[in-house]
N, C-alpha and C positions, 0 to 999 in steps of 0.2 A: 563834315560834322565832327566836332571834338567830343567823341563818345563818352569819355571818362571824366570830363570836367563838368560835373553836375553840382550846382550851388544852391538850388532851391526846387520846391515842388513845381513852380511855374516853369522853371528852366527844363526840368524833366518832361513836363507835359508838352512844351513847345517842340522839343527835340523829337519826342515820340510821334506827335502829329505830323511833323515834317517828314519823318522817316516813313510813316504810313503812306503819305502821298507818293513818296519816291518808290516804295516797294509795290504799291498799287500799279504804278507805271512800268516798273522794271522787272518784276517777278511774275512770269507768265502763270505759274500755278496759283499764286496768291491772287492775281488779277481775275483769273477764271472763277476762283472760289468766291471772291467778293461780288462778282457779277451774278453768280448763281443766287446769291442772297439779295440781289437787286440793291446793292449798296451804292449810294451816291456820295462820293467823297466830300462834296461841299457841305453835306449834312453832318459830318463827323466833327464834333466839337469837344468831346470829352474822351478820356482814356478808355472808359468802360464801353464806349460806343464803337471802338475800333474792332473789326472782325478778328477773331482769333482762329488761326488755322489749326484744324485737328492734327495732332502729332502723327497720326497714322499715315499722313501724306508722305512722310519721309521714308516710308516703307515701299511706296508704290510709285513715287514721282521724284524727279530731280528738282529739288526746291532750291533755286538760286536766283539772285537778283543780278540780272545781266549775265550774259555768257562770257566768262573770262577763263583763262587757263587754270585748270584744276591742278593743284600741287599736292594735295593730301586728301585721302578719303578715310573718314572715320565711320566705323560700324558699331552698332549697339551690341550688347552681349546677350541678346534675347535667346531664350532657351527653346522657343517654339516659333515656327513660321518664319516669315521674312524678317531680316534684320534692318533696322533703320540705317540710312546712309546720309551722312553730311558731307557734301562735296565742297571742299575748302579751297578757295583761291587766294585768301589773305591770311596765311598762317600766323603772321606777326600780330594780327588783331587778336587771335586766340591767346597767343603767348602773353601779350600785354594785359589781356583781361584776367587770366588766371593768376598772373603774378600780382597784379594790383589787388585782386580779391583777397588773396592770401595775406598780403601785407596789411590790409585793413584789420584783419582779425588776429594775426599772429606776429606780424613784424617781418623782418628780412629772412628769406630762405637761407641765407648764409649762416645764420645762427643756430641751425638745427641739424641733427642727424635724422635723415629720412629713411625709414624702413617700409618697404612696400610689400604687403601680403595680399597679392591680387592674382591668384592662380588662374581663375577662369578668364580674366581679361588678357593675361599674358598668353594663354593657350589659343584664344580665338583671333588674336592679332587685330590691327587697325583700331585699337582702343584710344579714344580721346583722353580717358582717365590715365592710362599708362603713359601717354605722351606728356601729360601734365606732371605726373609724379617723376618721370624720367628727367624732366627739366629741373624739378626741385632737387633731385639727387645730384645733377650735374652742377647746379649753382650753390650747393651746400659747401661749406668750408671743411667738411669732415669726410674722410675716406671711408668711414664705416657705413655711409649711406649706400643702400643696395636694395635690389628686388629679391624676393624669396618666392619660389614656386611652391614646392611642397616640403622643403627641408626645415621642418619645425625645430629639430634639434639644433641646427646651425643658428637659427633665429634666437632660440633660447640662450645659447651660449653667448651670442653677441650682446643680447640685452643684459646679461649678467656681467659682462666685461666692461661695458661703457660706463665711465664714471665722470661725474661733474660736467655733463653735457646735456643740453636740452634735446629730447628725443620725441619725434612724432612717428607713430606707427599707423600708416594708412592701410586699411584692410577691408575686404569684402566680408559681409556679415558671417557667412557660414565658415570661412577660413579662420576668422578671429575666434569664433566659438570653438572650433575644433582645436585650435592652438591652446586656448584657455583651459579646455578640459584636459588636455594631455600634458601641458607644461605650465601649470599655474605659477604666477609670479606675484610678488608684492612690491610694486614700483609706483608709489603714490605720485611721483613727479612725471611719470610717463604720460604723454598725450596720445590717447587712442582715438583715431578718427575712423568711424565706420562709414562706408560708402553705400550701405543698404544692400538688400537682396540676398536671397538664398540660392538663386540661380538654379533651382531644381535640385540642389544637393541636400537640402534639409527642409523640414516642414516650416512653412512661414509662421512667424510668431510676431507679436506686437513689438513696437520699438521699446516700450517700457520693459517688457520681459527680456528683450535682447540686451538692453543696457544694464539691467539688474545682473544678468549672468556675466556680462563682460566686466562690470565693476568688481564683482566677486573674484573673477578669474585673473584679473590684472592688478587687483589691489588699489584701484584708483577711485577717487571721489566722484568724478564725472566722466562720462563717455561723450566725446564730441561726434558730430555727424557732418558729412558733406553732402549737399544736395545739388546734383548736376546731372546732365544727360548729354548723350551724343549730339542731340539736335540743338543744344545751346552752347554758347561760348562762355557763359558766366556760371559761377558757383555761389551758392549760399552756404553758410556754416552755422552750426549750432554748437555752442560751447557748454550748454547744460540744459537739462529738462526737455530736450528734443525740440526746442523752439528755434526756428531758423531766422536768420537775418540776412538780408540781401546787401550787395554792394550798391552804391548810389545809382548806378545805371541800370538797375534791374528792379522790377516791381511785380508783386504777386496779387492776383485777384481770385475771386471764387465764382463759379458758375453753377446754376441749377442743373442737376443731372437730368432732369426731365424736360428742361427747356434751356439748351446750351447757349442760346442767344441772350439769356438773362444773366447779366454779369454784375457782381457787387464788389465793393471795396473790402468788405469783411463778412464773416459768417462761415458756415459749413457748406461743403459741396466739392465739386471738382476744381482742380487748380489750373488757372490761366496765368501765363507769364509774359511780361514784356521784357525783353533783353535787348537793350540798345546795341550791345556788342555784336548782335546778329545782323549787322549792317548789310552784309552781302548774301544773306540767306533770307529768312523771315524772322522778324523780331517779335511777332505776336503769335504765341503758341498756346493752344488748348491741350494740356497734358492729359494723361490717363490716370493721374494721381488724385486721390481724395484727401482732403484735409480741412483745416480751419485757419482762416486768416483773422487776426485780432485787430483791434482798432489802432494799436501801436505799430501795425504793419509787420510784426513778427507772425510766424505761422508754424503749424505742425502738419506733418504728413501721417495719415492714419492707415492708408492702404491704397489699393488700385481699383479702378472700375472693372467690373466683370466683362467678359467678352460679350455677353448679351446687352449690357448697358452701352458698350462701345458701338455695337451694331445698331442699337436703337437710336443713338445720337446720329450715326452716319446716315441712317435712312431718311433723316430730315433733309439731307442735301442731295439725295439721289433722284 
C-alpha cells in the first residue's frame, strides 16, 4: 500500500477500508477487540464504522500487525502508571511519515536551525518525539541545531547569537514556560512549536492561556503546536489559533464519551484517529484526548478524559 500517496477522499477511504481488513486478520489484539464487539468485516462500508482501538491497549498489550523483528521500542512520557509502548519493526515508515508531515507544513528540514527543549523526554529515554527531533537536527544544514536539557542560559545565548536564519524551537509546554519566564526574548521571526503537556511539573492550563504566556515571553505573534503521540507514526500541526491540520494520510473523528461506539465526522467529544502510516501496528485509535472537529476537518484539543471516564468506556468491553 502506498501510504503517503493520497489524492482524494475516496482514495483515503479505500485505503483505510483495505487496511482495516488487513489489520483485522493480522493484528491479534485488534482482531480480538473487533470480535468482542461482534464486528462483521463485510458490514464495514464507511470510515466511521471502523472500530477504533482504545489507546490504553498500548499500555497492556503488544499491538502489532504480524510478528516481525522489532528494531525500536518507543515509550510514552506518562507521569503515572504504565507507559504506552509502540513496538516498531519498520522504522523507515516512521521516518518517512514525520519528514513528509513536516515538509507539508514548513518545507525542508535543511532550511532550519532546530532547537529542542524536551527535558522530560530526554530523561525518560525511548521517546518517539526525541527520535523525530534528532532526525531534524541531523538533516539540518546548520551546526547550531541541538538539544537542550536544563541549560536555559546556553539556549538563551544561542538564540541571541543566531542571525538571518530560520529557527524552530520545539519544546514541551512546562519547559517553554520556565524558559520564557526566566529568559524572555523578543524574536518575532522565531517559530515556537509546543508539544503539549506539563508532565506533572506545572499546573495544567488551557492551550489559550499557554499560548498567551508563550507569545508574551518569546515576542512572537503566533505559537505553533505539534499533535502526535507514541502510538501514532504521524503528526498534525497547528500554525495559529490552536487549530490542527492533518497530513493527507491521517484523519480525525469525534466520538461520544458516553457511547464510544458512536463516531461522527465533526462535533465535540473524544478524539479518534485514522493514521494510515500505522500500517504495521493499528491504524484506528480511540485517544484519551477531548476536542472539537470542524466541518473543514481542522480540529482543536481541549483536554483529556478523566480516569473515571476512561474506566467507564473500558467497562463496556469487559
